[in-house]
C-alpha positions in Angstrom: 20.5 -84.5 -7.0 20.7 -80.9 -8.5 17.4 -81.7 -10.1 15.3 -83.4 -7.0 17.0 -79.7 -4.9 14.9 -77.1 -7.4 11.5 -79.8 -7.5 10.6 -78.6 -4.0 11.4 -75.1 -4.6 9.1 -75.1 -8.1 6.3 -76.8 -6.3 6.2 -74.8 -3.2 2.7 -74.3 -2.2 1.2 -70.4 -1.7 1.3 -71.2 2.0 4.8 -71.9 2.3 5.5 -68.5 0.0 4.3 -66.5 2.6 5.6 -68.0 5.5 8.8 -67.8 3.6 7.6 -64.0 3.3 7.4 -63.8 -0.7 4.2 -61.6 -1.3 1.1 -63.0 -2.5 -0.2 -62.2 -5.4 -4.2 -60.7 -4.9 -6.9 -62.4 -6.0 -8.4 -61.6 -9.4 -11.0 -58.3 -9.9 -14.7 -60.1 -9.7 -13.1 -62.9 -7.6 -15.6 -62.0 -4.4 -18.1 -61.0 -6.2 -17.9 -64.5 -8.5 -18.4 -66.3 -5.5 -21.4 -64.0 -3.8 -23.6 -65.3 -6.3 -25.1 -62.7 -9.9 -26.7 -59.9 -8.4 -26.1 -60.1 -4.9 -23.6 -57.1 -5.0 -24.9 -54.6 -6.9 -28.2 -54.6 -5.2 -26.5 -54.4 -2.0 -24.1 -51.1 -3.4 -27.6 -49.7 -4.9 -29.0 -49.3 -1.8 -26.5 -48.4 0.4 -24.9 -45.6 -1.7 -28.0 -44.5 -2.0 -28.9 -43.8 1.9 -25.5 -43.8 2.9 -23.8 -40.8 0.7 -25.6 -38.2 2.8 -24.4 -39.7 6.1 -21.1 -40.1 4.7 -20.8 -36.4 4.8 -23.0 -36.1 7.9 -20.3 -38.0 9.4 -17.3 -35.6 7.9 -18.9 -32.5 9.4 -19.0 -34.9 12.7 -15.3 -35.5 12.3 -14.3 -32.0 11.1 -11.3 -30.6 12.0 -11.1 -29.6 15.7 -13.3 -32.8 16.8 -11.4 -34.8 19.8 -10.3 -37.9 19.2 -11.3 -41.6 20.4 -14.5 -42.7 21.8 -14.9 -39.0 22.9 -15.4 -37.7 19.1 -18.3 -40.4 18.6 -20.3 -38.8 21.3 -19.7 -34.7 21.3 -19.0 -33.5 18.0 -15.9 -31.2 17.4 -16.2 -27.0 17.2 -15.2 -27.0 14.0 -18.2 -30.1 13.5 -20.7 -28.0 15.0 -20.0 -24.4 13.6 -20.5 -26.5 10.0 -23.8 -28.2 11.3 -25.0 -25.0 12.3 -24.3 -23.4 9.7 -26.0 -25.5 7.0 -29.0 -25.8 9.2 -29.1 -21.8 9.6 -28.8 -21.5 5.3 -31.6 -24.9 5.4 -34.1 -22.5 7.4 -33.8 -19.6 5.5 -34.3 -21.3 2.1 -37.4 -23.3 3.7 -38.5 -20.4 5.0 -39.0 -18.6 1.4 -40.9 -22.1 0.2 -44.2 -21.7 1.4 -43.9 -17.7 -0.2 -43.1 -19.3 -3.4 -45.3 -22.0 -3.2 -48.1 -19.5 -2.6 -47.0 -16.8 -5.4 -47.4 -19.6 -7.6 -50.5 -20.8 -6.0 -51.6 -16.9 -6.8 -50.6 -17.1 -10.8 -51.9 -20.3 -11.4 -55.6 -18.8 -9.7 -55.4 -16.6 -11.9 -55.2 -17.7 -15.0 -57.9 -20.3 -14.0 -54.6 -23.2 -14.5 -53.4 -25.6 -11.8 -50.5 -24.6 -9.7 -48.1 -27.8 -11.0 -48.2 -26.0 -14.6 -46.5 -22.7 -12.5 -42.6 -22.3 -12.6 -42.7 -20.3 -9.3 -44.2 -22.8 -7.7 -42.0 -25.2 -8.9 -39.6 -23.3 -7.9 -40.5 -23.6 -4.2 -41.0 -26.9 -5.2 -37.2 -26.9 -5.3 -36.0 -24.8 -2.4 -37.8 -27.1 -0.4 -36.3 -30.1 -1.2 -32.9 -28.7 -1.2 -33.8 -27.2 2.2 -34.8 -30.8 3.3 -31.5 -32.0 2.3 -29.8 -30.0 3.7 -31.5 -30.3 7.5 -30.6 -34.0 6.6 -27.2 -33.0 6.7 -27.8 -31.3 10.1 -28.5 -33.5 11.5 -26.7 -36.3 10.9 -23.8 -34.0 12.2 -25.4 -32.2 15.6 -28.5 -33.1 18.3 -31.7 -32.6 16.9 -32.3 -30.6 19.3 -29.8 -27.8 18.4 -30.9 -28.0 14.9 -35.3 -28.0 14.9 -35.1 -24.6 16.6 -33.1 -23.0 14.0 -36.5 -23.1 11.8 -37.6 -20.2 13.6 -35.0 -18.3 11.3 -37.2 -18.6 8.0 -40.3 -17.6 9.7 -39.2 -13.5 9.7 -37.3 -13.9 5.8 -40.4 -15.0 4.7 -42.3 -11.9 6.2 -39.7 -10.4 4.9 -40.1 -12.3 1.2 -43.6 -12.1 1.3 -43.9 -8.1 1.8 -42.3 -8.0 -1.7 -43.8 -11.1 -3.7 -47.4 -10.8 -1.9 -47.8 -7.6 -0.5 -48.5 -8.9 3.1 -47.8 -6.3 5.7 -44.8 -5.9 7.5 -45.0 -3.4 9.8 -42.9 -2.0 12.7 -44.0 -4.7 15.3 -43.7 -7.5 12.8 -39.8 -5.9 12.6 -39.4 -6.2 16.1 -41.1 -10.1 16.2 -38.3 -10.1 13.4 -35.4 -9.3 16.0 -36.7 -11.6 18.4 -37.1 -14.1 16.6 -33.2 -14.4 15.9 -32.3 -13.1 19.2 -34.3 -16.1 20.2 -32.7 -18.5 18.3 -29.2 -17.1 19.4 -30.0 -18.2 22.8 -31.1 -22.0 21.4 -27.6 -22.1 20.2 -26.2 -21.0 23.1 -28.3 -23.4 25.6 -29.2 -27.0 23.1 -26.9 -29.7 23.9 -24.0 -30.1 21.8 -23.6 -34.2 22.4 -25.2 -37.3 20.9 -26.5 -39.9 23.4 -27.2 -42.4 20.6 -24.5 -43.2 18.3 -24.6 -46.6 17.0 -26.9 -48.9 15.3 -27.2 -51.0 18.5 -28.1 -48.2 20.1 -30.8 -47.0 17.7 -32.9 -50.3 17.6 -33.1 -50.7 21.5 -34.9 -47.0 21.4 -37.3 -47.9 18.4 -38.2 -50.7 20.4 -38.3 -48.7 23.6 -42.3 -49.4 25.1 -42.5 -46.0 25.7 -41.6 -44.6 22.3 -43.7 -47.5 20.6 -46.6 -46.2 22.7 -46.0 -42.8 21.5 -46.2 -43.6 18.0 -49.2 -45.8 18.6 -50.9 -42.2 19.8 -49.5 -40.4 16.5 -50.8 -42.9 14.3 -54.2 -42.8 16.1 -54.4 -39.3 15.7 -53.1 -38.6 12.3 -56.1 -41.2 10.8 -58.3 -39.2 12.8 -57.0 -36.2 11.4 -57.0 -37.3 7.6 -60.3 -38.9 7.2 -62.9 -38.1 9.7 -61.9 -34.0 10.5 -59.6 -32.7 7.4 -62.6 -33.6 4.9 -65.1 -31.7 7.1 -63.2 -29.0 8.6 -59.3 -28.6 6.9 -60.7 -25.5 4.5 -61.4 -23.6 7.6 -59.5 -24.8 10.5 -55.9 -24.1 9.7 -55.1 -26.2 13.0 -56.1 -29.2 11.3 -53.3 -29.0 8.4 -51.0 -28.0 10.8 -51.8 -30.8 13.1 -51.5 -33.3 10.4 -47.8 -31.8 8.9 -47.1 -31.0 12.2 -47.5 -34.7 13.7 -45.6 -36.3 10.5 -42.7 -34.3 11.7 -42.5 -37.2 14.8 -41.3 -39.4 11.8 -39.8 -37.4 9.0 -37.1 -36.0 11.5 -36.3 -38.9 14.1 -36.2 -41.3 10.6 -33.6 -38.5 9.1 -31.8 -39.2 11.9 -31.8 -43.1 12.5 -31.0 -42.9 8.6 -27.9 -40.9 9.1 -26.9 -43.5 12.0 -27.5 -46.8 10.0 -26.1 -45.5 7.0 -22.9 -45.5 8.5 -22.8 -49.5 8.9 -23.7 -50.3 6.0 -19.9 -50.5 4.2 -18.4 -51.8 7.0 -18.1 -55.9 6.6 -20.0 -57.6 9.0 -23.1 -59.5 10.9 -24.6 -56.2 11.7 -24.2 -54.7 8.2 -27.1 -57.0 6.9 -29.4 -55.7 9.4 -28.2 -52.0 8.9 -29.6 -52.4 5.4 -32.7 -53.1 6.2 -33.2 -50.9 9.5 -32.5 -48.5 6.4 -35.1 -49.3 3.9 -37.5 -49.1 6.5 -37.0 -45.7 7.9 -36.1 -44.6 4.2 -39.6 -45.6 3.2 -41.3 -44.5 6.7 -39.7 -40.8 5.5 -40.7 -40.8 2.1 -44.6 -41.7 3.1 -44.3 -38.7 5.6 -42.7 -36.6 3.1 -45.8 -37.1 0.7 -48.3 -36.7 2.9 -46.6 -33.8 4.3 -46.4 -32.0 1.0 -49.9 -32.5 0.0 -51.3 -31.3 3.2 -49.1 -27.6 3.2 -50.2 -27.2 -0.7 -53.4 -27.5 0.9 -53.2 -25.3 3.8 -51.6 -22.5 1.6 -54.6 -23.2 -1.3 -56.4 -21.5 1.7 -54.8 -19.6 4.4 -52.0 -17.0 4.9 -48.9 -18.0 4.0 -47.0 -16.2 6.8 -49.9 -17.3 9.0 -49.0 -21.0 8.5 -45.4 -20.8 8.8 -45.3 -18.9 12.1 -48.2 -21.7 13.6 -46.7 -24.5 12.1 -43.8 -23.8 13.3 -44.3 -23.7 17.2 -46.3 -26.6 16.7 -43.7 -28.6 14.1 -41.2 -27.6 16.8 -42.3 -28.8 19.8 -43.7 -32.3 18.6 -40.7 -32.9 17.1 -38.6 -32.0 20.1 -40.9 -34.1 22.1 -40.2 -37.5 19.7 -36.8 -36.6 19.7 -36.5 -36.4 23.4 -38.3 -40.2 23.7 -36.5 -41.5 21.3 -33.4 -39.7 21.0 -32.8 -38.8 25.2 -31.2 -35.9 23.8 -31.7 -33.3 27.0 -30.5 -36.4 29.7 -27.0 -34.7 29.5 -29.0 -30.7 29.8 -28.5 -29.0 32.9 -31.0 -27.2 34.6 -29.0 -23.4 33.4 -29.2 -24.7 30.0 -32.8 -26.4 30.0 -34.4 -22.7 31.5 -32.2 -20.8 28.9 -33.8 -23.3 25.9 -37.2 -21.9 27.2 -36.2 -18.8 27.4 -35.5 -19.0 24.1 -37.8 -20.6 22.8 -40.3 -18.0 24.2 -38.8 -15.4 22.8 -39.3 -16.7 19.5 -42.8 -17.4 19.9 -43.4 -13.9 21.4 -41.6 -12.8 17.8 -43.8 -14.9 15.9 -46.6 -13.7 17.9 -45.7 -10.1 16.9 -45.0 -11.2 13.0 -48.2 -12.6 12.1 -51.2 -11.5 15.3 -50.0 -7.3 14.5 -50.0 -7.4 11.0 -52.5 -6.1 10.1 -52.6 -3.0 12.5 -51.5 0.0 10.4 -48.7 1.2 13.1 -45.6 2.6 12.0 -42.4 4.1 13.9 -43.9 7.6 12.3 -46.9 7.1 14.5 -45.0 7.7 17.4 -44.1 11.0 17.2 -47.9 12.2 15.6 -49.0 14.5 18.9 -52.4 13.8 20.0 -55.1 15.3 18.2 -57.8 14.7 20.2 -59.5 18.1 21.7 -62.9 17.9 23.9 
């Protein structure tokens, strides 16, 4: 009788044990991966980590201390997240402002030695600085709206002009210094009036925006213009007209910045165990391919422009055209302007105009031999 009572307890099924309150043993490590098949999980993890690490940092920035809880936190970053994103954007703009000067210095040094600039360490330092600046921009784009990050590139223009006056012996007179102050003041106005909330916060919203007929039409127009510029206009007029190379690099910004923002959104869903994670992985890989191709082509034509034109002139015009086209592409894709009021819109327009005037003062009047001491000189003209 005793043995018959004990027999069911010895052979009790795992489900009965769970019903009785016992804790089931965890499955052995690697069992889920063996069920998924050899080689399936490592490929997914390899690509997911490469794409999701910067996005995870951006997500941490977005959810920093001070962010509002609940649904509002996903759509409106907290003050600490915005401050951190702005800090990263400012540092990145300063780093990017030094890249053209360092690369130009390397090209000049290599030309003096009669060698390729690929062998010059100063040129490589500018290239590394460009990579670091783009990584910083990537993190900033994942934390705050695009229209808040892109205009801050203006801070790199006066910084690059000051650096060029030392490294390249380019002139920076009193009007150029005034232009530096105006650029910084305009950037502050842009920060104050830029939208602080995101309009696209999920992968589903991103996919819907990417298939929008207006954005698809815009991309088709940009592709046609790029093909025309690269294969017909640049070979004939690129070395003599600075706007050719600037137009190519700026139009490519219509792909790089939205792709960077899209990668940050798609990468957040890759590690989630749901059917949309596979689609997020594919979308992230496509955007990475677009981003990589765009950066390579931009890199090629930036160096072509630096071989033919002054670095400060190129940097100033490039900022205005690049910022305008990126804001246009972001407005079409992400609709970040939808929550901007009339006052903030006018404030951003005034800030961007102030920045542009400062850049013109830095570059257009750089050849004028005019300093603050000339204001106190008496008029020596006699009849």
